[in-house]
C-alpha positions as CSV (number, residue, x, y, z in Angstrom):
1,X,72.9,164.1,96.3
2,X,73.6,166.3,93.5
3,X,76.6,167.3,94.4
4,X,78.0,163.7,95.2
5,X,76.7,162.5,91.8
6,X,78.4,165.1,90.4
7,X,81.8,164.1,92.1
8,X,81.2,160.5,90.9
9,X,80.7,161.4,87.3
10,X,84.4,163.6,87.8
11,X,86.2,160.7,89.4
12,X,84.3,158.1,86.6
13,X,85.5,160.6,83.9
14,X,89.3,160.5,85.4
15,X,89.6,156.8,85.5
16,X,88.3,156.1,82.2
17,X,90.3,158.6,80.5
18,X,93.4,157.4,82.6
19,X,92.8,154.1,81.3
20,X,92.3,155.6,77.8
21,X,95.5,157.2,78.1
22,X,97.3,154.0,79.1
23,X,95.5,152.3,76.1
24,X,96.8,155.1,73.6
25,X,100.5,154.9,74.3
26,X,102.4,154.7,71.2
27,X,103.3,150.7,70.4
28,X,106.9,150.3,69.1
29,X,109.3,147.9,68.0
30,X,106.5,144.8,66.8
31,X,107.2,141.4,65.8
32,X,104.8,138.9,64.0
33,X,104.9,135.4,63.5
34,X,102.2,133.8,61.8
35,X,101.5,130.0,61.9
36,X,101.9,128.3,58.8
37,X,98.1,126.9,58.5
38,X,97.0,130.6,59.9
39,X,95.2,129.8,62.8
40,X,97.6,131.4,65.4
41,X,99.7,134.6,65.3
42,X,102.4,135.6,68.1
43,X,102.4,139.6,68.4
44,X,105.2,141.2,70.6
45,X,105.7,144.8,71.3
46,X,107.2,147.5,73.7
47,X,104.9,150.1,75.2
48,X,105.8,152.8,77.5
49,X,103.2,152.3,80.4
50,X,103.1,154.3,83.6
51,X,106.3,154.1,85.4
52,X,108.7,151.7,82.7
53,X,108.7,150.2,79.4
54,X,107.2,147.0,78.9
55,X,107.4,144.0,76.5
56,X,104.2,142.7,75.5
57,X,104.2,139.0,74.2
58,X,100.5,138.2,72.9
59,X,99.1,135.2,71.2
60,X,95.7,135.2,69.0
61,X,93.4,133.1,67.2
62,X,93.2,132.6,63.7
63,X,90.1,134.9,63.8
64,X,92.5,137.3,65.9
65,X,90.8,136.7,69.3
66,X,93.5,137.1,72.1
67,X,94.3,133.7,73.6
68,X,97.1,134.7,76.1
69,X,99.5,137.9,76.8
70,X,102.4,138.1,79.0
71,X,104.5,141.3,79.6
72,X,107.7,142.3,81.4
73,X,109.5,145.3,82.6
74,X,112.3,144.0,83.6
75,X,115.2,146.2,82.3
76,X,117.4,144.2,81.2
77,X,115.1,142.1,79.4
78,X,113.3,145.4,77.8
79,X,117.1,146.8,76.6
80,X,117.7,143.1,75.0
81,X,114.3,143.3,73.2
82,X,115.0,146.6,72.3
83,X,118.5,146.0,70.9
84,X,117.3,143.0,68.5
85,X,115.0,145.5,67.2
86,X,117.2,148.0,66.7
87,X,119.6,145.2,65.1
88,X,116.8,143.1,62.9
89,X,115.4,146.1,61.4
90,X,114.2,143.6,58.8
91,X,111.9,142.0,61.3
92,X,110.6,144.3,63.8
93,X,108.3,146.9,62.8
94,X,106.9,150.6,64.3
95,X,103.7,149.7,63.3
96,X,100.9,148.2,65.1
97,X,98.4,145.0,63.0
98,X,95.1,147.1,62.3
99,X,93.4,143.7,62.6
100,X,94.4,142.9,66.2
101,X,92.2,144.2,68.5
102,X,94.7,145.9,71.1
103,X,93.0,147.9,73.2
104,X,90.7,144.9,74.1
105,X,94.0,143.6,75.1
106,X,94.5,146.5,77.4
107,X,91.2,146.5,78.9
108,X,91.1,143.2,80.2
109,X,95.0,143.4,80.6
110,X,94.8,142.4,84.6
111,X,92.6,138.9,83.6
112,X,94.3,137.8,80.4
113,X,98.0,139.4,81.1
114,X,100.5,137.7,83.2
115,X,103.8,139.9,84.9
116,X,106.4,137.7,84.4
117,X,108.1,139.2,87.5
118,X,111.8,139.8,87.3
119,X,114.1,137.9,90.0
120,X,115.7,141.1,91.7
121,X,112.0,141.6,92.6
122,X,111.0,141.0,96.0
123,X,107.6,138.6,96.4
124,X,108.5,136.5,93.7
125,X,108.9,133.5,95.2
126,X,105.5,133.6,95.8
127,X,103.9,134.9,92.7
128,X,105.9,132.2,90.9
129,X,104.8,129.4,93.2
130,X,101.3,129.9,92.5
131,X,102.0,129.2,88.4
132,X,102.8,125.9,86.7
133,X,106.3,127.0,84.9
134,X,108.1,124.2,83.4
135,X,104.5,122.8,82.7
136,X,103.2,119.2,83.7
137,X,103.2,117.0,80.8
138,X,105.7,116.1,78.0
139,X,105.9,117.5,74.0
140,X,107.2,115.0,71.8
141,X,108.2,115.8,67.9
142,X,106.0,114.7,65.3
143,X,106.6,114.1,61.5
144,X,107.2,116.8,59.2
145,X,108.7,118.5,62.1
146,X,105.0,119.7,63.2
147,X,104.5,120.1,67.4
148,X,102.2,117.5,69.3
149,X,101.8,118.3,72.9
150,X,100.6,115.7,75.2
151,X,99.3,116.5,79.1
152,X,100.0,119.6,80.3
153,X,99.0,122.0,82.5
154,X,98.9,125.4,81.2
155,X,100.1,128.2,83.6
156,X,98.5,131.5,81.1
157,X,101.8,132.5,79.4
158,X,105.0,132.5,77.3
159,X,107.7,134.0,78.7
160,X,107.8,137.4,76.4
161,X,109.9,137.0,73.3
162,X,109.8,133.4,73.3
163,X,108.0,130.6,71.9
164,X,108.6,127.9,74.0
165,X,109.6,129.0,77.6
166,X,106.5,128.5,79.9
167,X,103.3,126.9,79.7
168,X,104.0,124.1,76.7
169,X,104.8,126.0,74.1
170,X,103.6,128.7,71.6
171,X,105.5,127.4,68.5
172,X,103.8,126.7,65.4
173,X,105.8,124.7,64.2
174,X,109.1,122.8,65.9
175,X,111.5,124.9,63.8
176,X,110.0,128.4,65.1
177,X,111.9,130.0,67.3
178,X,111.0,133.4,68.9
179,X,112.9,136.6,69.6
180,X,115.1,135.3,71.9
181,X,116.1,132.2,69.9
182,X,119.2,131.1,72.2
183,X,117.2,130.7,75.4
184,X,114.2,129.6,73.6
185,X,116.1,126.7,71.7
186,X,117.2,125.5,75.2
187,X,113.6,125.4,76.6
188,X,112.6,123.6,73.2
189,X,115.4,121.1,73.9
190,X,114.6,120.7,77.3
191,X,110.8,119.9,76.6
192,X,111.7,117.1,74.6
193,X,113.6,115.0,77.2
194,X,112.4,111.4,76.6
195,X,112.6,110.4,80.3
196,X,110.2,112.2,82.8
197,X,107.5,111.9,85.7
198,X,104.6,113.4,85.0
199,X,102.9,115.5,87.9
200,X,100.7,112.9,90.3
201,X,101.9,110.0,88.3
202,X,104.0,107.0,89.3
203,X,106.9,106.0,86.5
204,X,110.4,103.8,87.3
205,X,109.5,103.4,90.6
206,X,109.1,106.5,91.6
207,X,105.8,108.5,92.2
208,X,105.9,112.3,91.3
209,X,104.2,114.0,94.7
210,X,105.5,117.7,92.9
211,X,102.8,119.8,90.6
212,X,105.3,120.2,88.1
213,X,107.1,117.3,86.3
214,X,110.1,115.7,87.0
215,X,112.5,115.0,84.4
216,X,116.1,112.9,83.8
217,X,118.7,114.7,85.4
218,X,120.8,114.3,82.1
219,X,117.8,116.3,80.8
220,X,118.1,119.4,83.5
221,X,122.1,119.4,83.3
222,X,121.7,120.2,79.8
223,X,119.0,123.0,80.1
224,X,121.4,124.4,82.9
225,X,124.1,124.3,80.7
226,X,122.4,125.7,77.8
227,X,121.1,128.7,79.9
228,X,124.3,130.1,80.6
229,X,125.8,129.5,77.0
230,X,123.3,132.3,76.1
231,X,124.2,134.3,78.5
232,X,121.4,136.7,78.2
233,X,118.5,138.7,80.6
234,X,116.0,136.1,79.4
235,X,117.9,133.0,80.3
236,X,119.0,134.5,83.7
237,X,115.3,134.7,84.2
238,X,114.0,130.9,83.1
239,X,117.0,129.5,84.8
240,X,116.1,131.7,88.2
241,X,112.6,130.5,87.8
242,X,113.1,126.9,87.2
243,X,116.1,126.6,89.6
244,X,116.1,128.7,92.6
245,X,112.7,129.4,92.9
246,X,111.2,126.4,92.2
247,X,113.8,124.1,93.2
248,X,112.9,121.6,90.9
249,X,114.1,117.8,91.4
250,X,115.4,115.8,88.5
251,X,115.8,111.7,88.6
252,X,118.7,109.6,87.4
253,X,118.9,105.6,86.6
254,X,121.0,103.1,88.2
255,X,121.2,99.5,87.9
256,X,122.0,96.2,90.0
257,X,122.9,92.6,88.9
258,X,119.4,90.1,90.0
259,X,119.4,87.2,91.1
260,X,117.7,85.1,87.7
261,X,118.9,81.0,89.1
262,X,119.3,79.3,92.4
263,X,121.1,76.1,93.3
264,X,122.4,74.3,96.0
265,X,125.9,75.5,95.4
266,X,125.4,79.0,94.8
267,X,122.9,81.0,96.7
268,X,122.4,83.0,93.2
269,X,123.6,82.6,90.0
270,X,124.1,85.7,88.1
271,X,123.7,85.4,84.3
272,X,127.3,86.6,82.4
273,X,127.7,89.0,80.3
274,X,129.8,87.1,77.9
275,X,128.1,86.2,74.7
276,X,126.2,82.8,74.7
277,X,124.4,83.7,78.3
278,X,121.3,85.4,79.1
279,X,121.7,88.6,80.7
280,X,118.8,90.5,82.8
281,X,118.8,93.2,84.8
282,X,116.3,94.8,87.4
283,X,114.3,97.4,87.5
284,X,115.9,100.6,86.9
285,X,116.4,102.5,90.4
286,X,115.7,106.2,90.5
287,X,117.7,108.3,92.5
288,X,116.3,112.1,93.1
289,X,118.6,114.8,93.1
290,X,118.2,118.7,94.1
291,X,120.1,121.7,92.5
292,X,122.3,124.1,93.6
293,X,121.3,128.0,92.6
294,X,121.4,129.4,89.3
295,X,123.9,132.0,89.4
296,X,122.5,135.3,87.6
297,X,125.3,136.4,85.2
298,X,125.8,140.3,85.0
C-alpha cells in the first residue's frame, strides 16, 4: 500500500509539473483591444505548446473574468499573425497583461477554449458539424455605429484574430476589426445582410429547417468574393468551413404577375405598369440554392 501511495504521488506530481510547464510557456506577440465602455477586453497572443505554436484569442469581462477563448495551431494562420506582429510593432507587445488571469484560462482550457481546426486536418467535418458556425439570428447596426445583437445561438468562440467571424460577434463597436482586418470586414458585412431566415423560422414562404441562419444569395455571394479577395489563411479557414463543410444554402426572390380582377371578356385581367394603373405583385417566391466548393488559395 505504501508503494502504491508513493507511486500515486509521483504520478500526480508529474502531471502537475506538466500542467505548470504548459501554463508557464512564454507568451509573445500580444494584441489587446478594450471596448469603449471598458466592459470587455479582447486579448490575442502566441504561445508555444508541446508540439506546435498556437494563436489564442480570449475575451474577458470588465472585471477580467474569462468569457470565451479559442486557439489555432494552423501553420499558415500562425505565420500570418506572426508576420503582422513583426510589421505592426506599435500594435503588439511581448509582455503579457498583469491584470488577466491567464493561468486560470489554461487550467480550464478544455472547457473554456475551443480549437479552431484547420481545413486540412482530417475529421474537421465532424468537429465543425457540432458547432454553430455563422450563427443563428441577425445583427443590425444601430445609431452611433454601436453593435446590437439580435437572436443568436452562441458557438462559444470567435475565430482567432477576428471580432466578427464566429458566433455572433465580439466587436465593441461596428468600426472595430480584429488583427485580420480584411477577413473580419467580410464577416462584418455578411452579418449585415438584410434578408435572412432564422433557424426553424418561416419567412418569405420558406421554413428554414437548418440549425444555421439562411441568407439571401446576394449576401453569400458577396461573402465568398470578399473572402477570396482577402486571400489569406484566415479567409481560407472561414470560407472552407462556411461553404465546404457546412454546405450552407441561400435563397433568392422571384416575382410573377398576379390576377387582380376577373371579367367575362378576359379570364384574368392583369394591371399594367403604365402610370395611372395599380400594379400589384404576388408574394415573393423563394428559390433555394447550394454552393460549389470554396477553393483554398495557396
